[in-house]
Backbone as a chain_set.jsonl record, in Angstrom:
{"seq": "XXXXXXXXXXXXXXXXXXXXXXXXXXXXXXXXXXXXXXXXXXXXXXXXXXXXXXXXXXXXXXXXXXXXXXXXXXXXXXXXXXXXXXXXXXXXXXXXXXXXXXXXXXXXXXXXXXXXXXXXXXXXXXXXXXXXXXXXXXXXXXXXXXXXXXXXXXXXXXXXXXXX", "coords": {"N": [[-18.708, -26.347, 44.937], [-18.642, -26.328, 40.997], [-16.688, -25.0, 39.059], [-16.189, -23.433, 35.878], [-13.367, -24.541, 34.399], [-13.185, -26.888, 36.393], [-15.023, -28.285, 35.136], [-14.836, -28.779, 32.916], [-12.767, -30.272, 32.998], [-14.302, -32.351, 34.338], [-15.825, -33.198, 32.133], [-14.002, -34.154, 30.474], [-12.765, -36.375, 31.775], [-15.076, -38.05, 32.036], [-15.966, -38.617, 29.462], [-13.509, -39.798, 28.463], [-13.683, -42.121, 30.493], [-15.845, -43.406, 29.851], [-15.362, -44.418, 27.596], [-12.798, -45.952, 28.448], [-13.55, -47.825, 30.088], [-15.272, -49.345, 28.309], [-15.496, -53.02, 26.717], [-13.156, -52.876, 24.535], [-11.662, -54.305, 21.921], [-8.367, -54.834, 20.796], [-7.045, -54.589, 17.673], [-6.094, -57.084, 15.673], [-2.786, -58.329, 14.417], [-3.111, -58.584, 11.063], [-5.411, -57.296, 10.891], [-4.885, -54.608, 11.53], [-2.727, -54.629, 9.179], [-4.743, -54.679, 7.248], [-6.232, -52.231, 7.431], [-4.173, -49.992, 7.202], [-3.443, -50.768, 4.358], [-6.025, -50.465, 3.344], [-6.24, -47.289, 3.901], [-4.128, -46.167, 2.448], [-4.946, -46.967, 0.169], [-7.098, -45.33, -0.179], [-5.623, -42.823, 0.072], [-4.104, -42.737, -2.39], [-5.941, -43.173, -4.478], [-7.88, -40.517, -3.793], [-5.485, -39.053, -4.802], [-4.987, -39.468, -7.286], [-2.448, -39.905, -8.809], [-1.869, -37.14, -8.727], [-3.703, -36.209, -10.751], [-6.034, -36.416, -9.491], [-8.79, -34.993, -7.077], [-7.882, -33.933, -4.718], [-5.065, -32.292, -3.469], [-1.877, -33.827, -2.786], [-0.559, -32.763, -0.254], [-2.808, -31.995, 1.113], [-4.068, -34.657, 1.569], [-2.24, -35.53, 3.209], [-2.062, -34.732, 5.781], [-2.11, -33.133, 9.401], [-3.632, -35.071, 10.617], [-3.433, -37.324, 9.26], [-1.304, -38.295, 9.427], [-1.04, -38.594, 12.298], [-2.313, -40.924, 12.539], [-0.841, -42.684, 11.059], [1.391, -42.645, 12.878], [-0.091, -44.475, 14.615], [0.629, -47.346, 14.228], [3.189, -47.453, 14.592], [3.28, -47.622, 17.426], [1.364, -49.26, 18.451], [2.203, -52.245, 19.022], [3.396, -52.155, 21.078], [4.623, -53.1, 24.577], [2.313, -52.444, 27.213], [3.328, -50.836, 29.612], [5.704, -49.98, 28.273], [4.254, -47.942, 26.666], [3.368, -46.13, 28.729], [5.552, -45.324, 29.757], [6.448, -43.754, 27.713], [4.607, -41.802, 27.168], [4.957, -40.26, 29.308], [7.548, -39.528, 28.541], [7.05, -37.888, 26.269], [5.39, -36.039, 27.684], [7.107, -34.525, 29.109], [8.575, -33.436, 27.015], [6.759, -31.958, 26.068], [6.147, -29.942, 27.648], [9.146, -28.801, 27.634], [9.199, -27.889, 24.932], [6.804, -26.867, 24.193], [5.253, -27.814, 22.097], [3.066, -28.504, 19.175], [0.855, -31.416, 18.371], [1.9, -33.787, 19.57], [2.559, -37.226, 20.151], [1.252, -38.176, 22.125], [-1.788, -38.234, 22.727], [-2.308, -39.956, 20.545], [-0.928, -42.441, 22.088], [-2.679, -42.516, 24.412], [-5.029, -43.136, 23.079], [-4.418, -45.908, 22.53], [-3.746, -46.926, 24.592], [-6.101, -47.305, 26.247], [-7.227, -49.552, 25.43], [-6.296, -51.396, 26.557], [-6.277, -53.529, 29.534], [-6.055, -52.263, 33.099], [-5.525, -49.465, 32.889], [-6.851, -47.27, 33.291], [-6.777, -45.546, 35.498], [-4.26, -44.206, 35.146], [-4.526, -42.885, 32.534], [-6.55, -41.427, 33.314], [-5.399, -40.109, 35.398], [-3.271, -38.848, 33.414], [-5.026, -37.371, 31.482], [-5.776, -35.404, 33.202], [-3.644, -33.838, 33.608], [-2.758, -33.057, 31.011], [-4.984, -31.229, 30.582], [-4.488, -29.538, 32.727], [-1.937, -28.274, 31.577], [-2.88, -27.277, 29.567], [-4.48, -25.253, 30.47], [-2.769, -23.831, 31.988], [-1.243, -22.989, 29.695], [-3.002, -21.238, 28.222], [-3.827, -19.252, 30.312], [-1.642, -17.927, 30.293], [-1.217, -16.926, 28.005], [-3.661, -15.155, 28.119], [-2.613, -13.593, 30.017], [-0.42, -12.302, 28.533], [-1.454, -11.163, 26.687], [-3.221, -9.323, 27.936], [-1.112, -7.905, 29.579], [0.173, -6.796, 27.102], [-2.239, -5.207, 26.181], [-2.184, -2.977, 28.081], [-0.045, -1.999, 28.048], [1.614, 1.727, 27.392], [0.575, 3.291, 24.716], [2.126, 3.89, 21.909], [2.639, 7.544, 20.844], [1.915, 8.816, 17.772], [4.107, 10.745, 15.646], [4.061, 14.261, 15.27], [2.739, 15.388, 12.035], [4.905, 16.735, 9.978], [5.006, 19.971, 9.03], [3.942, 21.726, 6.072], [5.963, 23.199, 3.738], [6.925, 27.12, 3.476], [5.339, 28.609, 1.07], [7.353, 30.759, -1.184], [6.489, 33.688, -2.58], [8.276, 35.265, -4.607]], "CA": [[-19.585, -25.719, 43.338], [-18.067, -26.588, 39.941], [-15.9, -23.52, 37.949], [-15.716, -23.653, 34.034], [-12.39, -25.174, 34.564], [-13.556, -28.202, 36.825], [-16.073, -28.909, 34.677], [-14.232, -29.133, 31.654], [-12.397, -31.933, 33.401], [-15.199, -33.845, 34.599], [-16.386, -33.684, 30.913], [-13.011, -35.051, 29.693], [-12.777, -37.467, 32.532], [-16.291, -38.958, 31.794], [-15.616, -39.05, 27.835], [-12.575, -40.729, 28.435], [-13.872, -43.216, 31.474], [-16.913, -44.114, 29.015], [-14.141, -45.208, 26.288], [-12.016, -46.832, 28.51], [-14.359, -49.084, 30.893], [-16.06, -50.706, 27.942], [-14.324, -53.897, 26.327], [-12.809, -52.699, 23.246], [-10.46, -55.182, 21.355], [-7.188, -54.602, 20.232], [-7.378, -55.464, 16.404], [-5.119, -58.023, 15.227], [-1.496, -57.776, 13.171], [-3.67, -58.71, 10.23], [-6.684, -56.119, 10.78], [-4.063, -53.271, 11.253], [-2.372, -54.146, 7.868], [-5.651, -54.39, 6.424], [-6.839, -50.97, 7.845], [-3.458, -49.355, 6.459], [-3.694, -51.014, 3.207], [-7.224, -49.015, 2.673], [-5.681, -45.833, 3.843], [-3.111, -45.985, 1.589], [-5.546, -47.178, -1.191], [-7.816, -43.956, 0.0], [-5.344, -41.428, -0.225], [-3.876, -43.005, -3.685], [-7.247, -42.996, -5.014], [-8.004, -39.192, -4.29], [-4.854, -38.363, -5.074], [-4.727, -40.214, -8.235], [-1.084, -39.178, -9.351], [-1.766, -35.678, -9.168], [-5.158, -35.777, -11.346], [-7.378, -36.189, -8.528], [-9.488, -33.914, -6.53], [-7.716, -33.288, -3.818], [-3.733, -32.244, -3.198], [-1.1, -34.771, -1.921], [-0.64, -32.132, 0.93], [-4.286, -31.854, 1.673], [-4.753, -35.913, 2.001], [-1.097, -36.238, 4.129], [-2.252, -33.696, 6.632], [-1.656, -33.576, 10.302], [-4.362, -36.414, 10.974], [-2.955, -38.739, 8.254], [0.308, -38.504, 10.034], [-1.494, -39.375, 13.563], [-2.852, -42.198, 12.0], [0.505, -43.748, 10.63], [1.842, -43.107, 13.987], [-0.804, -45.569, 15.705], [1.492, -48.712, 13.921], [4.761, -47.148, 15.791], [2.7, -47.862, 18.814], [0.477, -50.646, 18.531], [2.413, -53.277, 19.27], [4.137, -51.76, 22.342], [3.848, -53.12, 25.758], [1.284, -50.947, 27.919], [4.526, -50.249, 30.646], [6.369, -48.735, 27.423], [3.402, -46.876, 26.352], [3.014, -45.194, 29.493], [6.989, -43.878, 29.4], [6.561, -43.143, 26.573], [3.716, -40.56, 27.738], [5.785, -39.365, 30.507], [8.569, -38.654, 28.265], [6.301, -36.828, 25.8], [4.769, -34.886, 28.517], [8.184, -33.757, 29.363], [9.203, -33.046, 25.767], [5.811, -31.064, 25.537], [6.333, -28.883, 28.713], [10.007, -27.849, 27.412], [9.114, -27.526, 23.624], [5.386, -26.563, 23.621], [5.361, -28.246, 20.411], [1.812, -29.193, 18.922], [1.069, -32.33, 17.639], [2.453, -34.731, 20.529], [2.119, -38.94, 19.967], [0.427, -38.5, 23.76], [-2.901, -38.531, 22.769], [-2.209, -41.214, 20.066], [-0.72, -43.55, 22.538], [-3.393, -42.616, 25.164], [-6.0, -43.912, 22.482], [-4.113, -47.311, 22.196], [-3.762, -47.495, 26.068], [-7.694, -47.248, 26.479], [-7.864, -50.96, 24.995], [-5.558, -52.411, 27.532], [-6.809, -53.532, 31.016], [-5.398, -51.783, 33.958], [-4.667, -48.359, 32.232], [-8.082, -46.326, 33.772], [-6.306, -44.348, 36.626], [-3.202, -43.756, 34.197], [-5.342, -42.132, 31.55], [-7.413, -40.354, 34.135], [-4.256, -38.856, 35.519], [-2.576, -37.883, 32.045], [-5.868, -36.276, 31.002], [-5.748, -34.008, 34.235], [-2.433, -33.291, 33.442], [-2.803, -32.096, 29.761], [-6.023, -30.145, 31.052], [-3.763, -28.449, 33.414], [-1.032, -27.653, 30.476], [-3.502, -26.447, 28.35], [-5.189, -24.155, 31.341], [-1.945, -22.833, 32.242], [-0.796, -22.331, 28.343], [-4.549, -20.399, 27.859], [-3.576, -18.082, 31.305], [-0.246, -17.09, 29.953], [-1.521, -16.356, 26.898], [-4.539, -14.173, 28.661], [-2.015, -12.498, 30.698], [0.653, -11.637, 27.626], [-2.669, -10.086, 25.791], [-3.512, -8.319, 29.044], [0.04, -7.001, 29.28], [-0.069, -5.841, 25.855], [-2.995, -3.844, 25.956], [-1.721, -2.457, 29.297], [1.462, -0.73, 27.591], [1.015, 2.922, 26.874], [0.505, 3.403, 23.169], [3.495, 5.489, 21.431], [1.899, 8.462, 19.929], [2.587, 9.238, 16.647], [4.972, 12.015, 15.568], [3.169, 15.143, 14.566], [2.969, 15.811, 10.92], [5.712, 17.96, 9.402], [4.393, 21.376, 8.461], [4.561, 22.091, 5.011], [7.13, 24.307, 3.785], [6.051, 28.024, 3.263], [5.766, 29.339, -0.406], [7.453, 32.333, -1.32], [6.468, 34.337, -3.761], [9.33, 35.91, -4.889]], "C": [[-18.423, -25.718, 42.292], [-17.992, -25.401, 39.281], [-16.079, -24.054, 36.559], [-14.702, -24.796, 34.237], [-12.493, -26.446, 35.278], [-14.744, -28.964, 36.173], [-15.804, -29.449, 33.376], [-13.26, -30.337, 31.895], [-12.809, -33.001, 33.692], [-15.804, -34.231, 33.313], [-15.544, -34.518, 30.265], [-12.842, -36.43, 30.291], [-13.771, -38.582, 31.999], [-16.207, -39.073, 30.385], [-15.041, -39.897, 28.092], [-12.842, -42.17, 29.579], [-14.958, -43.968, 30.824], [-16.073, -45.139, 27.913], [-13.482, -46.431, 27.168], [-12.871, -48.222, 29.408], [-15.05, -50.206, 30.023], [-14.793, -51.663, 26.932], [-14.087, -53.796, 24.96], [-11.289, -53.711, 22.853], [-9.751, -54.677, 20.519], [-7.552, -55.455, 18.575], [-5.785, -56.167, 16.01], [-4.076, -57.804, 14.044], [-2.204, -57.674, 11.872], [-4.842, -57.364, 10.02], [-5.822, -54.943, 10.781], [-3.518, -53.23, 9.682], [-3.293, -53.779, 6.989], [-5.644, -52.585, 6.327], [-5.555, -49.982, 7.143], [-3.352, -49.661, 5.323], [-4.795, -50.042, 2.179], [-6.692, -47.945, 2.895], [-4.883, -45.814, 2.676], [-3.818, -46.233, 0.011], [-6.444, -45.511, -1.61], [-7.077, -42.783, -0.516], [-4.521, -41.689, -1.808], [-5.048, -42.592, -4.654], [-7.982, -41.231, -5.383], [-6.774, -38.554, -4.647], [-4.448, -38.599, -6.955], [-3.457, -39.62, -9.303], [-1.132, -37.761, -9.802], [-3.093, -35.275, -9.86], [-6.41, -35.809, -10.484], [-7.661, -34.844, -7.813], [-9.016, -33.238, -5.5], [-5.916, -33.555, -3.827], [-3.388, -33.127, -2.358], [-1.088, -34.125, -0.212], [-1.783, -32.072, 1.688], [-4.865, -33.412, 2.381], [-3.626, -36.318, 3.004], [-1.047, -35.137, 5.119], [-2.057, -33.87, 8.256], [-2.242, -35.19, 10.925], [-4.086, -37.367, 10.156], [-1.733, -39.055, 8.916], [0.248, -39.23, 11.513], [-1.837, -40.631, 13.234], [-1.695, -43.125, 11.558], [1.218, -43.954, 11.795], [1.411, -44.172, 14.858], [0.21, -46.622, 15.356], [2.387, -48.609, 14.559], [4.364, -47.947, 16.77], [2.167, -48.945, 19.477], [0.814, -51.727, 19.061], [3.197, -53.245, 20.507], [3.831, -52.355, 23.48], [3.328, -51.917, 26.239], [2.569, -50.596, 29.07], [5.178, -49.387, 29.616], [5.768, -47.879, 26.889], [3.304, -45.716, 27.163], [4.389, -44.608, 29.717], [6.757, -43.521, 28.729], [5.449, -41.775, 26.68], [4.373, -40.017, 28.836], [6.816, -38.524, 29.79], [7.928, -37.756, 26.999], [5.852, -35.906, 26.437], [5.961, -33.96, 28.971], [8.638, -32.872, 28.153], [8.215, -31.671, 25.451], [5.98, -29.659, 26.383], [7.595, -28.012, 27.924], [9.579, -27.33, 25.889], [7.795, -26.718, 23.437], [5.152, -26.783, 22.761], [3.775, -28.819, 20.574], [2.081, -30.675, 18.258], [1.792, -33.67, 18.03], [1.518, -36.179, 19.763], [1.494, -38.824, 21.156], [-1.056, -39.028, 23.409], [-3.099, -39.737, 21.476], [-2.29, -42.594, 21.058], [-1.952, -43.69, 23.576], [-4.919, -43.467, 24.452], [-5.891, -45.456, 22.411], [-4.387, -47.638, 23.574], [-5.253, -47.666, 26.425], [-8.136, -48.381, 26.059], [-7.07, -51.673, 25.827], [-6.016, -52.394, 28.965], [-5.551, -53.127, 31.935], [-5.074, -50.482, 33.647], [-5.792, -47.004, 32.844], [-7.265, -45.445, 34.507], [-5.136, -43.677, 36.153], [-3.649, -42.48, 33.515], [-5.705, -41.403, 32.46], [-6.4, -39.321, 34.399], [-3.651, -38.239, 34.396], [-3.417, -37.094, 31.61], [-5.769, -34.99, 32.18], [-4.794, -33.543, 33.568], [-2.087, -32.374, 31.941], [-3.752, -31.253, 30.026], [-5.613, -29.101, 31.674], [-2.572, -27.899, 32.81], [-1.581, -26.776, 29.83], [-4.384, -24.975, 29.092], [-3.76, -23.267, 31.654], [-0.995, -22.2, 30.634], [-1.936, -21.0, 28.185], [-4.086, -19.335, 29.146], [-2.47, -17.564, 30.719], [-0.508, -16.199, 28.554], [-2.397, -15.084, 26.867], [-3.48, -12.987, 29.329], [-0.797, -11.702, 29.705], [-0.413, -10.974, 26.903], [-3.051, -8.961, 26.812], [-2.496, -7.04, 29.253], [-0.054, -6.245, 28.074], [-0.871, -4.726, 25.687], [-2.683, -2.657, 27.163], [-0.626, -1.265, 28.939], [1.014, 0.23, 27.273], [1.482, 2.657, 25.71], [1.798, 4.675, 22.552], [2.336, 6.245, 20.376], [2.43, 8.709, 18.718], [2.986, 10.574, 16.449], [3.915, 12.648, 14.813], [3.988, 15.06, 13.092], [3.859, 16.727, 10.569], [4.656, 18.824, 8.722], [4.598, 21.192, 6.854], [5.52, 23.093, 4.791], [6.5, 25.66, 2.98], [6.326, 28.175, 1.904], [6.133, 30.63, -0.499], [7.217, 32.717, -2.744], [7.149, 35.528, -4.914], [9.821, 35.947, -6.732]], "O": [[-17.347, -25.199, 42.589], [-18.99, -24.772, 38.929], [-16.076, -25.268, 36.357], [-15.127, -25.952, 34.25], [-11.791, -27.305, 34.744], [-15.279, -29.992, 36.588], [-16.406, -30.378, 32.838], [-13.044, -31.216, 31.061], [-12.345, -34.136, 33.576], [-16.282, -35.359, 33.191], [-15.949, -35.46, 29.584], [-12.78, -37.456, 29.613], [-13.438, -39.706, 31.624], [-16.589, -40.223, 30.166], [-15.608, -40.99, 28.095], [-12.16, -43.181, 29.407], [-15.09, -45.147, 31.154], [-16.255, -46.318, 27.609], [-13.547, -47.607, 26.81], [-12.65, -49.417, 29.209], [-15.361, -51.345, 30.373], [-13.687, -51.282, 26.549], [-14.704, -54.517, 24.175], [-10.203, -53.73, 23.432], [-10.205, -54.091, 19.537], [-8.114, -56.534, 18.393], [-4.662, -55.677, 16.121], [-4.355, -57.262, 12.974], [-1.987, -56.583, 11.345], [-4.938, -56.66, 9.015], [-6.088, -54.159, 9.87], [-3.691, -52.245, 8.965], [-3.117, -52.921, 6.124], [-5.187, -51.882, 5.425], [-6.027, -49.084, 6.446], [-3.043, -48.623, 4.738], [-4.705, -49.388, 1.139], [-6.562, -47.336, 1.833], [-5.408, -45.129, 1.798], [-3.353, -45.806, -1.046], [-6.481, -44.842, -2.643], [-7.544, -41.934, -1.275], [-4.343, -40.636, -2.42], [-4.935, -41.707, -5.503], [-8.396, -40.771, -6.446], [-6.909, -37.347, -4.848], [-3.71, -37.875, -7.623], [-3.632, -39.021, -10.364], [-0.66, -37.27, -10.827], [-3.588, -34.171, -9.631], [-7.516, -35.334, -10.742], [-6.967, -33.832, -7.911], [-9.467, -32.132, -5.203], [-5.43, -34.653, -4.096], [-4.063, -33.428, -1.373], [-1.463, -34.746, 0.782], [-1.713, -32.098, 2.917], [-5.69, -33.52, 3.288], [-3.841, -37.324, 3.68], [0.045, -34.598, 5.295], [-1.774, -35.047, 8.48], [-1.605, -36.101, 11.454], [-4.622, -38.444, 10.42], [-1.253, -40.187, 8.855], [1.033, -40.084, 11.926], [-1.422, -41.481, 14.022], [-1.768, -44.334, 11.779], [1.705, -45.061, 12.024], [2.144, -44.742, 15.666], [0.842, -46.916, 16.37], [2.676, -49.57, 15.271], [5.014, -48.958, 17.036], [2.367, -49.425, 20.593], [-0.064, -52.372, 19.633], [3.645, -54.299, 20.958], [2.62, -52.286, 23.694], [3.632, -50.763, 25.937], [2.361, -49.4, 29.274], [5.292, -48.185, 29.856], [6.405, -46.9, 26.501], [3.187, -44.574, 26.719], [4.437, -43.388, 29.872], [6.755, -42.308, 28.937], [5.78, -40.742, 26.097], [3.924, -38.905, 29.114], [7.079, -37.35, 30.05], [8.569, -36.718, 26.834], [5.831, -34.803, 25.89], [5.777, -32.76, 29.177], [9.024, -31.714, 28.317], [8.582, -30.659, 24.854], [5.949, -28.535, 25.882], [7.391, -26.849, 27.576], [9.693, -26.11, 25.772], [7.749, -25.91, 22.509], [4.633, -25.834, 22.174], [3.293, -29.36, 21.569], [3.142, -31.054, 17.762], [2.203, -34.492, 17.212], [0.444, -36.238, 19.164], [0.912, -39.903, 21.264], [-1.436, -40.136, 23.787], [-4.129, -40.408, 21.535], [-3.14, -43.484, 21.025], [-2.366, -44.839, 23.728], [-5.68, -44.188, 25.096], [-6.862, -46.201, 22.277], [-5.183, -48.542, 23.826], [-5.327, -48.606, 27.217], [-9.35, -48.559, 26.157], [-7.279, -52.882, 25.725], [-6.132, -51.321, 29.558], [-4.388, -53.467, 31.719], [-4.052, -50.181, 34.265], [-5.406, -45.837, 32.77], [-7.074, -44.38, 33.922], [-4.886, -42.582, 36.656], [-3.292, -41.336, 33.796], [-5.008, -40.388, 32.486], [-6.349, -38.17, 33.965], [-3.513, -37.016, 34.442], [-2.981, -36.003, 31.242], [-5.702, -33.796, 31.886], [-5.12, -32.665, 32.77], [-1.395, -31.363, 31.821], [-3.395, -30.139, 29.642], [-6.031, -27.96, 31.476], [-2.052, -26.991, 33.458], [-1.092, -25.698, 29.492], [-4.787, -23.983, 28.485], [-3.785, -22.043, 31.527], [-0.285, -21.196, 30.586], [-1.523, -19.85, 28.038], [-3.993, -18.225, 28.622], [-2.523, -16.334, 30.728], [-0.064, -15.097, 28.231], [-2.225, -14.159, 26.074], [-3.574, -11.772, 29.153], [-0.312, -10.633, 30.077], [0.004, -9.922, 26.418], [-3.164, -7.789, 26.454], [-2.715, -5.83, 29.185], [-0.367, -5.055, 28.107], [-0.543, -3.625, 25.246], [-3.021, -1.489, 26.973], [-0.452, -0.124, 29.368], [-0.097, 0.114, 26.757], [2.496, 1.997, 25.482], [2.094, 5.845, 22.797], [1.553, 5.796, 19.539], [3.656, 8.823, 18.713], [2.37, 11.508, 16.963], [3.119, 12.119, 14.035], [5.177, 14.822, 12.88], [3.501, 17.838, 10.958], [3.701, 18.451, 8.04], [5.502, 20.444, 6.485], [5.86, 23.825, 5.721], [5.731, 25.495, 2.033], [7.455, 27.913, 1.488], [5.47, 31.558, -0.037], [7.643, 32.193, -3.773], [6.634, 36.311, -5.713], [10.832, 36.553, -7.089]]}, "num_chains": 1, "name": "protein.A"}
């Protein structure tokens, strides 16, 4: 019987398996340059030197920074990318940080031959880490609810009024 957690794992794996097994061709250096020139153009267009409709902070959000990090990893050798994923996972466990480069690297690796098993293994590890995090959060919430509530101190009675 498949419980919710295993169903989620199966869904993640099938989603990535479809992506990994297709023949996705990596972009050439020239194509990558064109993509980043367009990205810069769009950022500048919408910001328009501060006169545009979107503030720069909104344009250069986490997704934008993730896209910029693709250029850093795009030409790395497959083995180096796999090693970086391992290092990233260790850092993530230690710091519990958000916005790691692991997903970006996995997206690049999906275009490389012979990486299907590695990607599947990493997805299971990511899913397990997420499940552990959620279980810890639920346990902390449960403990918080089980703590005896401190009763408020009774109000101080008013001073008696003397009629002298």
